[in-house]
ZAPARO-769331 format. One line per 5 residues: number of its first residue (from 1); for each residue x, y negated, z negated of N, C-alpha, C. Coordinates in Angstrom, 3 decimals, padded with zeros to 6 digits, always signed. Each point is the difference from the previous one (the first is absolute). Last residue first. Layout:
N
NUM) X Y Z X Y Z X Y Z  ...
END
This chain:
90
90) +005.406 -009.780 +003.720 +000.469 +000.362 +001.358 +000.007 -001.224 +000.897  -001.064 +001.048 -004.990 +000.824 -001.106 +000.509 +000.588 +000.320 +001.367  -003.246 +002.471 -002.743 +001.369 +000.525 +000.075 +000.965 -001.017 +000.601  -004.588 -001.158 -000.586 +000.418 +000.621 -001.255 +001.435 +000.472 +000.036  -002.087 -001.663 +003.919 +000.336 -001.083 -000.917 +000.502 +000.556 -001.329
85) -001.632 +003.041 +003.140 +001.270 -000.565 +000.463 +000.465 -001.122 -000.905  -004.256 +001.795 -000.785 +001.042 +000.945 -000.387 +001.379 -000.495 +000.423  -003.772 -002.452 +001.373 +000.143 -000.090 -001.457 +001.151 +000.892 -000.476  -001.214 +000.337 +004.471 +000.681 -001.283 -000.233 +000.217 -000.214 -001.498  -002.546 +003.683 +001.299 +001.411 +000.239 +000.296 +000.809 -001.286 -000.220
80) -004.629 -000.346 -000.454 +000.532 +000.850 -001.070 +001.482 +000.270 +000.213  -002.380 -002.348 +003.322 +000.190 -000.845 -001.176 +000.599 +000.812 -001.154  -001.141 +002.377 +003.903 +001.074 -000.960 +000.273 +000.305 -000.893 -001.188  -003.722 +003.090 -000.133 +001.312 +000.633 -000.098 +001.148 -000.992 +000.180  -004.828 -001.842 -001.796 +000.549 +000.777 +001.104 +001.436 +000.448 -000.214
75) -003.390 -002.377 -002.938 +000.565 -000.890 +001.015 +000.639 +000.731 +001.177  -002.259 +002.191 -003.824 -000.735 -001.254 +000.161 +000.493 -000.879 +001.142  +001.938 +004.354 -001.217 -001.447 +000.183 +000.114 -000.741 -001.291 +000.302  +004.712 -000.076 -000.718 -000.292 +000.830 +001.169 -001.510 +000.134 +000.204  +001.539 -002.153 -003.883 +000.191 -000.844 +001.188 -000.355 +000.782 +001.256
70) -000.062 +002.408 -003.973 -001.063 -001.000 -000.024 +000.085 -000.898 +001.246  +003.438 +003.094 -000.722 -001.223 +000.652 +000.480 -001.189 -000.955 -000.013  +004.140 -001.592 -001.698 +000.156 +000.368 +001.407 -001.299 +000.587 +000.552  +000.231 -000.812 -004.612 -000.170 -001.248 +000.764 +000.121 +000.269 +001.500  +000.838 +003.597 -002.913 -001.415 -000.383 -000.047 -000.263 -001.259 +000.817
65) +004.468 +001.384 -000.499 -000.746 +000.944 +000.838 -001.474 -000.368 +000.035  +002.767 -002.472 -002.863 +000.306 -000.309 +001.402 -000.754 +000.925 +000.951  -000.315 +000.794 -004.640 -000.735 -001.218 +000.357 +000.265 -000.397 +001.449  +002.337 +003.733 -001.658 -001.441 +000.260 +000.020 -000.778 -001.243 +000.411  +004.650 -000.249 -000.612 -000.308 +000.730 +001.230 -001.489 +000.269 +000.088
60) +001.556 -002.158 -003.912 +000.073 -000.856 +001.186 -000.330 +000.771 +001.272  +000.368 +002.135 -004.263 -001.260 -000.728 +000.149 -000.014 -000.814 +001.284  +003.956 +002.241 -001.028 -001.064 +000.989 +000.201 -001.345 -000.685 +000.193  +003.663 -002.660 -001.130 +000.105 +000.450 +001.386 -001.087 +001.021 +000.305  +000.431 -001.500 -004.411 -000.547 -001.061 +000.840 +000.043 +000.396 +001.464
55) +001.993 +002.834 -003.166 -001.459 +000.049 -000.103 -000.650 -001.048 +000.893  +004.750 -000.011 -000.278 -000.495 +001.199 +000.666 -001.523 +000.057 -000.027  +002.158 -004.786 -000.077 +000.073 +001.131 -000.905 -000.610 +001.190 +000.715  +002.304 -004.699 +002.076 -001.082 +000.978 -000.084 +000.304 +001.066 -001.045  +002.964 -003.582 +001.454 -000.930 -000.421 -001.040 -001.116 +001.027 -000.207
50) +003.362 +000.414 +003.434 +000.549 +000.291 -001.329 -000.935 -000.393 -001.133  -001.192 +001.704 +005.010 -000.030 -001.268 -000.716 +000.476 +000.248 -001.427  -000.702 +003.511 +003.069 +001.326 -000.599 +000.130 +000.075 -001.360 -000.688  -004.034 +002.622 +000.457 +000.842 +000.487 -001.097 +001.398 -000.604 +000.058  -003.259 -000.860 +003.454 -000.291 -000.719 -001.241 +000.890 +000.448 -001.145
45) +000.806 +002.201 +004.283 -000.140 -001.459 +000.113 -000.153 -000.655 -001.357  +000.505 +004.811 +000.732 +000.928 -000.590 +000.972 -000.058 -001.523 +000.021  -002.949 +002.601 -002.767 +001.379 +000.268 -000.420 +000.997 -000.711 +000.909  -004.571 -000.203 +001.148 +000.288 -000.773 -001.211 +001.423 +000.192 -000.476  -001.544 +002.621 +003.526 +000.156 -001.379 +000.458 +000.323 -000.913 -001.182
40) -001.053 +004.433 -000.971 +001.322 -000.099 +000.630 +000.265 -001.409 +000.499  -004.250 +000.890 -001.762 +000.998 +000.127 -001.056 +001.411 -000.159 +000.566  -003.607 +000.103 +003.023 +000.036 -001.247 -000.750 +001.041 +000.039 -001.106  -000.734 +003.934 +002.501 +000.488 -001.044 +000.898 +000.174 -001.303 -000.776  -002.084 +003.573 -002.152 +001.457 +000.167 +000.031 +000.658 -001.013 +000.929
35) -004.776 +000.325 -000.306 +000.617 -000.700 -001.129 +001.520 +000.118 -000.018  -003.234 +000.117 +004.363 +000.804 +000.907 -000.806 +000.644 -000.766 -001.156  -002.558 -001.886 +003.675 -000.905 +000.623 -000.972 +000.742 +000.939 -000.945  +002.062 -002.225 +003.724 -000.311 -001.000 -001.014 -001.003 +000.514 -001.028  +001.203 +002.718 +003.721 +001.151 -000.173 -000.874 -000.318 -000.984 -001.118
30) -003.104 +000.679 +003.468 +000.029 +001.148 -000.910 +001.118 -000.167 -001.021  -000.345 -003.166 +003.421 -001.099 -000.171 -000.944 -000.077 +001.170 -000.972  +003.227 +000.076 +003.497 +000.314 -000.986 -001.019 -001.117 -000.130 -001.022  +001.007 +004.569 +002.645 -000.696 -001.254 +000.232 +000.252 -000.948 -001.163  +003.603 +003.707 +001.401 -001.199 -000.140 -000.824 -000.648 -001.345 +000.285
25) +004.196 +001.401 +001.942 -001.190 +000.465 +000.696 -001.274 -000.144 -000.814  +005.457 -001.684 +000.870 -001.062 -000.069 -001.001 -001.303 +000.346 +000.700  +005.351 +001.274 +001.043 -001.268 -000.498 +000.543 -001.051 +000.037 -001.102  +004.683 +001.655 -000.205 -000.132 -001.440 -000.154 -001.293 -000.579 +000.520  +000.981 +004.727 -000.003 +000.999 -000.663 +000.853 -000.178 -001.516 -000.030
20) -003.341 +001.599 -002.573 +000.329 +001.085 +000.911 +000.893 -000.653 +001.041  -002.592 -001.593 -004.826 +001.210 +000.031 +000.812 +000.151 +001.292 +000.780  -004.220 -001.241 -002.657 +000.820 -001.146 +000.362 +001.083 +000.245 +001.028  -003.326 +003.005 -002.282 -000.478 -000.678 +001.205 +001.044 -000.958 +000.568  +000.554 +002.334 -004.134 +000.294 +000.855 +001.154 -000.496 -000.603 +001.300
15) +001.717 -002.839 -004.180 -001.251 +000.621 +000.388 +000.272 +000.805 +001.261  +002.337 -003.429 -004.026 +000.244 +001.153 +000.862 -001.338 +000.662 +000.276  +002.372 -004.688 -002.369 -001.218 +000.582 +000.575 +000.371 +001.101 +000.977  +002.979 -003.021 -002.683 -000.161 +001.421 -000.293 -001.245 +000.634 +000.570  +001.929 -004.583 +000.507 -000.443 +000.179 -001.379 -000.293 +001.440 -000.359
10) +001.202 -001.258 +004.414 +001.126 -000.389 -000.853 -000.327 +000.222 -001.471  -003.461 +000.568 +003.048 +000.932 +001.134 +000.090 +001.231 -000.282 -000.850  -003.080 -003.457 +000.440 -000.569 +001.070 -000.831 +000.910 +001.228 +000.010  +001.153 -003.553 +002.837 +000.191 -000.389 -001.398 -000.521 +001.090 -000.931  -000.792 +000.531 +004.572 +001.416 +000.218 -000.307 +000.308 -000.372 -001.442
5) -004.268 -000.945 +001.611 +000.163 +001.448 -000.181 +001.450 +000.319 -000.348  -000.956 -004.387 +001.117 -000.639 +000.299 -001.274 +000.165 +001.480 -000.310  +001.389 -001.525 +004.176 +000.932 -000.424 -001.044 -000.548 +000.280 -001.394  -002.792 +000.910 +003.737 +001.149 +000.913 -000.017 +000.996 -000.367 -001.105  -003.863 -002.641 +001.143 -000.266 +001.051 -000.953 +001.195 +000.951 -000.114
END
C-alpha cells in the first residue's frame, strides 16, 4: 500500500494526515475513502496513458474507486489492495 500512496502523492495528493517527516500516519482505509486520493492516483497513473482523454481519466478514477470498495466489501481488504496494485502496475 505504501507504493500506492506514493503514487497518489506524485499525482498531487496532499493531506495533513500524510507527511510528518516522511511518516504516513493516516489509516489506509480512511485514505481510500477520500475522492482526492483517487483523483491524484488517477493523475499519477492513468492520466499518463497518452490515449486517455481528460474526461475519460475523471470517469476512470471513479469506476476504479467503486470497484476497489466493492472488492473490499465482498472479498476483503487484501483482495482490494491486490486489485489496486494491478491497476497501477506495481
